[in-house]
C-alpha positions as CSV (number, residue, x, y, z in Angstrom):
1,M,35.4,80.4,87.9
2,D,32.3,78.8,86.3
3,W,31.9,75.1,87.2
4,R,31.8,74.2,83.5
5,D,35.4,75.4,83.2
6,L,36.6,72.4,85.2
7,E,35.6,70.1,82.4
8,G,38.7,68.4,81.1
9,W,40.9,69.6,84.0
10,S,44.0,67.5,84.4
11,V,44.4,65.5,87.7
12,G,47.5,63.4,87.4
13,P,46.7,60.7,84.8
14,Y,43.0,61.6,84.9
15,R,40.7,64.3,83.6
16,I,37.7,65.8,85.3
17,R,34.3,65.4,83.9
18,V,31.5,67.5,85.4
19,V,27.8,66.6,85.0
20,E,24.8,68.6,86.2
21,E,22.3,66.3,87.7
22,G,18.8,67.7,87.4
23,P,17.2,71.1,88.4
24,T,17.3,72.7,91.8
25,R,14.7,74.9,93.5
26,A,16.9,77.9,94.0
27,A,18.4,80.1,91.3
28,G,22.2,79.8,91.0
29,Q,22.3,76.4,92.6
30,H,23.4,73.2,90.8
31,H,23.5,69.5,91.6
32,L,27.0,68.6,90.3
33,A,28.7,65.2,89.9
34,F,32.5,65.1,89.3
35,Y,33.8,62.0,87.6
36,L,37.4,61.2,86.7
37,E,38.2,59.9,83.2
38,R,41.0,57.5,82.6
39,E,42.0,56.7,79.0
40,G,38.6,58.0,77.8
41,I,36.7,55.9,80.4
42,P,34.9,57.7,83.2
43,S,34.7,56.4,86.7
44,D,31.7,54.2,87.5
45,R,30.5,56.6,90.1
46,P,31.2,60.3,90.8
47,V,34.3,60.9,92.9
48,L,32.5,64.0,94.3
49,R,28.8,64.8,94.2
50,G,26.9,67.6,95.9
51,L,25.1,70.9,95.8
52,Y,26.9,73.9,94.4
53,A,25.8,77.5,95.0
54,E,27.3,80.1,92.7
55,P,28.9,83.2,94.3
56,R,26.4,86.1,94.8
57,P,26.8,89.6,96.2
58,L,27.7,89.7,99.9
59,P,26.7,88.5,102.4
60,I,25.9,85.4,100.4
61,P,29.1,83.5,99.5
62,G,29.5,80.6,97.0
63,W,29.7,77.1,98.5
64,F,29.7,73.4,97.7
65,D,28.2,70.8,100.1
66,G,29.3,67.3,98.9
67,F,30.2,63.7,99.4
68,F,33.7,62.5,98.3
69,R,34.7,59.0,97.4
70,N,38.2,57.4,97.5
71,P,38.9,54.8,96.2
72,V,37.3,55.3,92.7
73,S,36.0,52.5,90.6
74,F,36.8,52.1,86.9
75,V,34.9,49.3,85.2
76,G,34.7,47.6,88.5
77,E,38.4,48.1,89.4
78,E,39.0,50.0,92.6
79,V,41.7,52.7,92.3
80,R,42.9,54.7,95.3
81,L,43.8,58.3,94.5
82,E,47.2,59.1,96.1
83,E,48.0,62.4,97.7
84,P,49.3,64.2,94.6
85,C,46.1,63.4,92.7
86,L,44.0,64.5,95.7
87,R,45.9,67.8,95.8
88,D,45.3,68.4,92.1
89,F,41.7,67.5,92.3
90,F,40.8,69.6,95.3
91,R,42.9,72.5,94.0
92,A,40.6,72.4,91.0
93,V,37.4,72.2,93.0
94,G,38.7,74.9,95.3
95,R,38.7,77.4,92.4
96,L,34.9,77.4,92.6
97,I,34.9,78.7,96.2
98,P,35.3,82.5,96.5
99,P,36.8,84.4,99.4
100,G,34.3,84.0,102.3
101,G,32.8,80.9,100.8
102,W,33.0,77.3,102.0
103,L,33.4,73.7,101.0
104,A,31.9,70.8,103.1
105,L,32.6,67.1,102.9
106,A,30.4,64.6,104.6
107,Y,31.9,61.8,106.8
108,E,28.5,60.3,107.7
109,T,27.5,58.2,104.7
110,F,24.3,56.3,105.4
111,G,25.6,53.0,104.1
112,E,28.3,54.2,101.7
113,A,31.1,54.3,104.2
114,Q,34.7,54.0,102.9
115,G,37.9,54.1,104.9
116,I,38.3,57.9,104.2
117,H,35.0,58.5,106.0
118,Q,35.6,56.0,108.9
119,E,39.1,57.3,109.5
120,T,38.0,60.9,109.6
121,E,35.2,60.1,112.1
122,Q,37.5,58.1,114.3
123,A,40.2,60.8,114.4
124,L,37.6,63.5,115.2
125,R,36.3,61.3,118.0
126,L,39.8,61.1,119.5
127,G,40.3,64.8,119.5
128,I,42.6,65.0,116.5
129,P,42.4,68.4,114.7
130,P,40.1,68.3,111.6
131,V,42.9,69.4,109.3
132,L,44.9,66.3,110.2
133,T,42.1,63.9,109.2
134,P,41.7,62.5,105.6
135,L,38.8,64.7,104.6
136,G,40.3,67.7,106.4
137,R,43.4,67.5,104.2
138,C,41.2,67.6,101.2
139,L,39.7,70.8,102.5
140,L,43.2,72.2,103.0
141,Y,44.2,71.3,99.4
142,A,41.1,73.3,98.2
143,G,42.2,76.3,100.2
144,C,39.2,75.9,102.5
145,A,40.6,75.1,105.9
146,F,40.6,78.5,107.7
147,P,38.9,77.4,109.8
148,I,37.4,73.9,109.6
149,R,34.2,73.3,111.5
150,D,33.1,69.8,112.5
151,W,29.4,69.5,112.2
152,S,29.3,66.4,114.5
153,I,25.9,67.4,115.7
154,A,23.6,68.9,113.1
155,E,21.4,71.7,114.4
156,G,18.4,70.8,112.3
157,W,17.3,68.5,109.6
158,R,18.4,70.8,106.8
159,E,22.1,70.3,107.6
160,G,22.1,66.7,106.4
161,P,24.8,64.3,107.4
162,R,27.7,65.0,109.7
163,K,30.5,66.8,107.8
164,L,33.6,69.0,107.9
165,Q,33.0,72.5,106.6
166,G,36.0,74.5,105.6
167,F,36.1,78.2,104.9
168,R,38.1,80.4,102.6
169,P,39.0,83.6,104.3
170,R,37.7,86.9,102.9
171,D,41.1,88.7,102.9
172,R,44.8,88.3,103.5
173,S,44.7,89.6,107.1
174,L,42.0,87.1,108.1
175,Y,43.9,84.3,106.3
176,E,47.0,85.1,108.3
177,R,45.1,85.1,111.6
178,R,43.4,81.8,110.7
179,V,46.7,80.2,109.8
180,E,48.1,81.1,113.2
181,E,45.0,79.7,114.9
182,L,45.4,76.5,112.9
183,W,49.0,76.0,113.9
184,E,48.2,76.7,117.5
185,E,45.5,74.0,117.4
186,I,48.0,71.6,115.9
187,R,50.7,72.5,118.5
188,S,48.2,72.0,121.4
189,F,47.3,68.6,120.0
190,L,50.9,67.6,119.8
191,R,51.5,68.6,123.4
192,W,48.4,66.7,124.5
193,A,49.2,63.6,122.5
194,A,53.0,63.5,123.2
195,G,54.2,60.0,123.9
196,S,50.9,58.3,122.9
197,E,51.4,55.1,120.9
198,R,47.9,55.0,119.5
199,P,48.2,54.4,115.8
200,E,45.7,57.2,115.1
201,F,47.9,59.7,116.9
202,Q,51.1,58.5,115.2
203,A,49.4,58.9,111.8
204,A,48.3,62.5,112.8
205,R,51.9,63.3,113.8
206,R,53.1,62.1,110.4
207,Q,50.5,64.4,108.8
208,V,52.0,67.4,110.7
209,E,55.4,66.5,109.2
210,E,53.9,66.4,105.7
211,L,52.1,69.7,106.2
212,L,55.3,71.3,107.2
213,S,57.0,70.1,104.1
214,L,54.1,71.1,101.9
215,W,53.2,74.4,103.5
216,P,55.2,76.7,101.2
217,E,53.0,75.4,98.4
218,L,49.7,74.9,100.3
219,G,49.8,78.0,102.5
220,A,50.1,80.7,99.9
221,G,46.6,81.9,100.6
């Protein structure tokens, strides 16, 4: 899908607006900003902003490296996107990522920290699987969670802020293998955290229950 095709995409009571922000140095790459429009009024700031690389012949996949905000501000009013809207939004964004491609969402914010970033960082620090964190769920909704890599320590200055990077498998057999690996990671965590009363672990267990209820819809590959 071309990124322009997401213009006007319905996300609950909102519609997506996509703006290209200036040129890039590389062919096929775009600085994109995704706004949500409510009753004809766009959000004050992008809900998602980052660098998008169009799919190219293998071995170069398409990818999007971005920063996501939630809540969103409309004329100064803060609005938190609930899970159904998050699923709709990231399903749409996920259409840009081809098999073998990836989507990354930063949780290190350099002064723009929101709860979604702080909660993700704290959960990762405690050993909670990335898919059970707020930003990890967004990657799953986009179909880019097979696997999720935590860039907690960048390997060089080009990697930018710390982030979660989620991949879309190249084929069905790889998808099925990654799904089993994902659930084994979750089962191992549940065994390790059994009996803990930490609120972060309790929240993660609730996320497992939600994933189980949503999996027929989310896990279709």
